N, C-alpha and C positions, 0 to 999 in steps of 0.2 A: 206697505211698500209702494213708493211713488213710481209710476211708470213714466210719465212725462208731464210737462206743464204746458197747457194750451187753453184754448177756449172751452174744451171739455176736459174732464179729469178722469183718468183710469187708474184705479188703485187695486191692490190685492189684499184680500181679507179672507181669513178662513179657508185658504187654499183656492179661492175663486177670484176671478177678475170682475170688477164692478165699475160701471160708468156713472159719474155724477153729472146730472144735467145742469146744476146751478152754475152760473157764470161768475159768481162772486169770488170763487177760489182761483183767481188768475195770477197770483203771485206766490212765491215760495213761502213768504211770511205767513200769509193767511192759511196755507196748507198745514202749518204746524198745529193749528187748532183742531184739526181732524184726527191727528195721530192719537191712538189709544182710546178713541171714542167710537160709539156705534155709528154705522153708516146711516145717512139720512134715508128716509122712506122713499125719496124720489130716485134713489139709485137703482140701477138694474144690472143683473148679472149678464155678462157677455162672454164670448169665447176669448181665450187668450190671444192678444194681438200678435199678428205674424210679422208686423213691421217693427223697425227699431228707429226711434227718433231721439235725437239729442237736441234739447233746447238750449242753445248757447246764448247767454245774456251778455257776457263780457269775454271777449277774445280779441286781443290786440286792439286794432282800431275799428273793428267791424261792429255794426249794430246788432241787437238781438236778432237771432234767426234760428230756423229749424234745419238741422242737418239730417237728411234722409239717407239711411244706409240700405244696402242691398238686402231685401227681405227674404225670409225663408218661406217660399210658397208651397213647399211640400216637405214632409218629414224626412225624406232622404236627400233633399237638395243640399249640396255643398258649395255650388257655384252656379251662376246663371249668366246668360247672354242677353243684353238689352237689344232686342230686335229692332225696336223703333220707339221714339218719343212721340207721344200724341199731342204734346204741347211744346211751345217754344219759350225761350227765355223772355221774361217780361209778361207772359200771359197770366191772367188772373185764374186762381184755382178755387173751386168749391170742394168741401170735404166729400169724397166719394167720386170726384171727377176722374176720368181715365187719365192716368199720368204717363204710363209706358206699357209696352208689351215685353214680357221677359220670358225667354226660353229656359225652362227648367230641365231636369234630367228626363222628364217624360212628356212634357207638353209645353206649348206656348200659352202663357196666361196673362190676363190683364192685371196691372198693378194700379190701384186707385190711390189718389192723393189722400193722405191721412190728415191733412191740415188745410185750413182756409188761409189764403194769402196769395202771394205772387211767386212765380218761379224765377228766382234771381240768377241761378247758375246751374248749368248742367255739367257735372264733373266727369261723367262717363259717357262718351259719345255712343251713338247707335252702332251696333255691330261689334262692340268690344267683347271678345269671348272670355269665358271662365273668370268672371268677376266674383271673387269670394264673398261669402256672407259677411256682413258687417262693414263692407267697404263703402264709403260715402259715394252716393250717386248724384245727388242734387242738393240745392239749398233753396229753402222757402222762407220768405220774409213776410211780415204782416203789413208793413208799410211800403207802398209802391215807390216812395221816394228813396228807399234803401237799395233798390235794384242796382243802380249804377255803381254803388260802392263795392259790389262783388264782381265787377268786371274782370279783375285780375286775381280773384280769390283762388287759392289752392289749399287743399286740406293738409293737415299736418303730415309729415313724412311717415309716421308710424301707421296712419290710417290709409294713406295712399299707396303704400308699398304693395299690399296684396293685389291691387287692381292693375298694377303695372305689368308690362310684359316681362317675362323672365330675362334677367340680364346678370352678368357677373358683378358681384359686389366690389366697389372700389376699395383698394387697400389704403389704410391711413397714410402710409409713407411709401409711395411708389419707388421702387428701385429699378435700376437698369436690368433688362432681361439677361440672365446668366448665359454665358457662351458655352461653357464646358458641359455641364450636366445639371439642368434645372431639377428641383425636387420632384415635380410631377413630370414624368417623361412624356414626350410628344406622343399623340395618338398613334402615329405610324411607326414609332420606334419599337424595337423588340425588347425583351427583358434586359436589364442592365447587366453588363458583363462584370466579372470580378474586378474589384477596384484596382486601379493602376496608380503608379507613382505620380504621373503627370498626364494630362490629356495629350494624346498623340496628334501630330499634324494631320490635316485632312489627306485622305488617300483616295485616289481615283481608281476605280476598278477597271482593269483592262479587259476588253471583250474581244472575242475572235473577230477578225475582219469579215465583212459580209462577202458572201460568195458571189462571184461574177455571174452575170446572166448566162444561162446555158450550161453552167457547170453541173455535174451530177449531184443529186440530193444526198446530203449526209444523214444517214440513219442513226439516231442516238436516242437513248431514253431521256425523259425530262430531267432526271437526277444527274445524268451525265452532262447534259447541256448546262445545268446550273453550276455544277462543279467545274466545268471547263471555263465558264465565264468568271468564276471566282478566282481561278488560278491563272487566267490569261492564256489558256492552251488552245491552239488551233485544232479543231476537231478533224480537219482534213488530213492532219499529220498523225492521227491516232488510228490504230488498227483495231476493229471491233471483234470481240470474241463471242458475241451473241449470235442468235439465229439469223441467217442471211447477212452476217457481217454487222449487225447492230452494235453500236458502241455502248458499253455499259459503264456504270460509275467506277467499277474496278479497273477498267481499261484506262480511264482518265487518271485515276490515282497512280497507276503504274507508269504513266507517261512522264517523261522529263519535263520540268518546268522551263519555260523560255527564259533566255538570258536577261531581258529587261526586268523580269520579275525578281531577279536576284538582288537588284539594288534596293528593292523594297522589303528585303528580308527582315530588317529590324522591326517593321511594323506590320508584318504579314498577318499577325494574329488578330489585329484590330478589324480589318475588313471581313474576316471570316465570320464575325458575329452579325454584322449588318447585312451580309450578302443575301440571306433568304428573303428579306423584305424587298430588296431590289429585284430579285429574280422572280417573285410572285406578287406583282402589284394587284390591288383589289380590283375586281371586275366592276365597272361602272356602266350602267345601261346608257345607250346613246340618247342624246337629246331628242325629245319629242316622241319617245317610245312609250311613255306612261303619263298619267295625270294623277296628281296628288289631290285627293278630295278631303277637305277639312272635316274633322269629326264634330258632329253635333252633340249637344248634351244628351239627347236620347241615345245616340249610337254609343257614347261612352258608358252610359248606364247599362245598356244591353250587354256590352262587352264585359263590364265588371261583374254583373249579376250572374251571367251564364258561365263565366270562368269560375266564379265562386261555387256555382252549383256543381259543375263537373269535378272540381277539386275536393269539395267537402261532402257531397252527398253520394253515398254508395248506391248508384242506379242499378236496377235490374228491369227486365222487360218481359211482358206477357202479351201474346197475340191471340186473338180469337176471330172467328168468322161469323158474321151476323146475316141472317136472311131478312131482306127488307120488303118483300112483296106486300105483306099485309099492312105494314106501316105506310107504304106509298099509296095503297088503296084508301086507307083512312084519311091520309093527308089530302088526297084529291077530293074526297067527299066533303071534308070540312071546308076546304077552300071554295068549292062550288056553292056550298050553302052560305058562305060568308058574303056572297054577292058583291065582291070587290072591297068590302070593308077591311079585310085583312088577307094576307097571303102567307100561310105557314110555310116554313122551310124545314128541311131535314134537321138543320142545326137546332131549331126550337125543340124538336123531339129529343135530340141528343142531350140538351140541357135538362129537360124534364126527367128523362130516363136516368141521367147521371145523378140528379138530385135524389130521386127515389132510391137508387141503389146505395147512395151514401147513407140514407136513413136505415136501410136494411143492414149495411155493414159499416157501422159508425167508426170502426178502427181505421178505415180509409179516409175518414173526414177529420184527420188529426194532423198535428205538426210537432216536430221535434223542438223542444224548448230548453235544451241543455240539461236542466235539472229535473225535467218531467216531460211527459207527452201530453200536449194540450188537445183535447177532443172537443169539437164544436157541436152545438146543438142545432144550428141552422146551416143550410147549405148555400154558400155564396160562390156562384160559378163564374170563374174568369174565362173569357173567350178571346183567343188570340185574333187580333185584327191587323192586317198589313196596311201600312200607310207609306207615303213617300218618304217620311223621315225614319221609318223603322217599325218594329213590331211593338204593339201595345195591347194590354189585356184589360179592357173594361169589364165590369163585374155586374152580373145579374144577382142582386142581393135577395136573400130569402127565397130562392127559387122553389123551395119545398112548399111555400105558401101561395104560389102563383100558378095559374092555369096557362095553357099553351098560348092563348090569345094575348095575355098580359106579357108573357115572356117574349113573344114576337114584337110587341110594341116597344118594350124596353130595349131589345137588341137593335131594332131599327134606329132608335134615337141615339143609342150609344155608338153605333157604327158611324152615323153621320157626324157626330161630335168628334170621333176619333180621326176621321178623314180630314176634317176641317181644323184639327189641332185645338179644339175647344174643350176637351175633357178636363174636369176639375180633379184634383188629387184624390178626393174621396170617392171618385167614380172608377179609379183604376188601381188603387192601393188597398191591399188586403186580399180577400178571397180565400176559399178553403180548398178549391179544386179547379183545374184548368182544362179546357178543351181546345185543341189545335186541329182545325179541319182543313187539310190540303186536298181533299177529295174534289172540291170544285175546280181545282187546277189540274186534275187528271192524275194525281199521284195516288197509286194504288196501295202503297204500304210505306210507312216510315216510323221512326221512333223519335220522340221529342225529349228535350231537356227539361227537367223539372224546374218550375218557377219558384225559387225559394221565397219564403220559408215553407211553402206547401210541400206535401209529401207525394202527390200523384199528379200526373198529367196524361190526358187521353189523346192519342194521335189517331185521326180518322182518315181513312183512305177513300178512294172513289168507288161508288157502286159499279158492279159489272155483271153481265149476264154469264151464267154458268150452268152447264148441263149436269144434272145430278141423277144417279140411278134411281129408278122408281118401279113399282109393281103395277105397270099399266101396259097397254098395247104397244106403245113406243119403247118401253123399257127405260125411259128417262123423262125428267121434267126440266124445264128451264127456269132457273131462279135468279133473282137479283140479290147478289151477296156483296158484303162490304167487310174489309179487314179493319179492325181497330187494335191498337197496341197501347197497353197501359205501362207507363214508366213509373216505378215506385221507389221510394226511399226505404231501403232495407232496415234502417234504424227504427222505423215506425211501422211499416207495413210488411209483414212476412209474406212469403210466396203464397201460402195457403189463403191468406186474407185477400191478397190481390186476385187470386183465382175466384174466390167467392164473390168479390165485387163484380168481376167480369161476367160471371154466370148470372147474377141478378140483373145487370145492365142488359145483357143479351135477351133475357126473358122479357123485359119491358119493351124492347124494340120489336121483338118478334110477335108479341101479343100486346099491341099498343093500347088496346082498350083498358088494360090494367093501369095505365097512367091516370085514368079518370077516377080510380078508386081511392 
């Protein structure tokens, strides 16, 4: 299966993608000789390309060129935002040169030029949001003299449509806007009344005259005021039967209708339907009282996944208290012996203890897969990291095979990448278990939302000093304790299983030397 035609050739054979280094296969005719034959020994197996290129040799009056489409930079990416172009139109490109920075649903990633040539035309300017996959973003040509020929180039309408801003589609034969009752009712109109023989003439609602300054206030219920406005009744002429003389709707209904309203009797039924909308206009916030913040790709992804989690996953929560005194002592000792080469954090111990507990209780290291429960052999621990763009969960892979020092090194690197927005998809997608630690922000207890498709997430609170009864002279001891809450997917992890996992986790933290076994 041919992927594209260029200076290199990428073909699919036996379910894998292969790159042919030979430059002799530069035309479609010469490629036909390869079909059905074994691949040359010079070919090498590569990962499936993430970009999509269309090599257009004949298209209207344009010379041969490469049309580069919005690439899929992550498995869950549906659209992206081009944050910035790293090159300008007319610049020469080498294969692998940085072409643009694209914001995906989780991070801002570099997009490299897949072809050698010259950037002839940028089709999607910087800052354009929600560009769908497959939408053309730029044109690359091999010959520098062809650049000027693409000055006014526009992609075909079928390809350009997804990148355009949402707009009403033009009708083939525009017709004058109907006056009586258009098929789609206006947004502010109430439900359509029973059909009438002919559209009635416009009717102006009569409203009670404003009260002169200094006149006594008229006490009436909201429904009575609306009914009076609809019927054109002066509330000052109505005697209220409610408490303290408050005018009720029944008082207005019993009051005689004013004489001018009699002339409108033939059409009195028409305004009765439209009156509620006029009596209760929508409340609009005053100008300048709020700021609308555009949604980033990451914020949209967070909203989508967490909404899906709460709607589809049956959560339940377990909380336990952990004594940290021995762990803090071991941590202090290890850091002092490290002589500045590393500085272990409580989170490093949490990752290692979670990993060990998952091996002890493998049912918690599982995922719901519709037709089965998938149980993992390694423990890949996701750790929630807050960034300016939102929450992201980089992963410490195979934490079960790593020591505290290696976990600390991995976490420091992942946190720096997360803050700088340089995480690659393979560094934050996947994971079998998640830890969310708000203890460093002073939060003592909270419950977290499960990160699908995982089945558990651990919410960690802040350590605090607590007096505990003891058999000594004082009658108590002061301990450093911490609350942790485990959110579980009840489809996969039963309550007893969650309790077993927490008991194992608590044991490792309170006896941290067991983490070395």
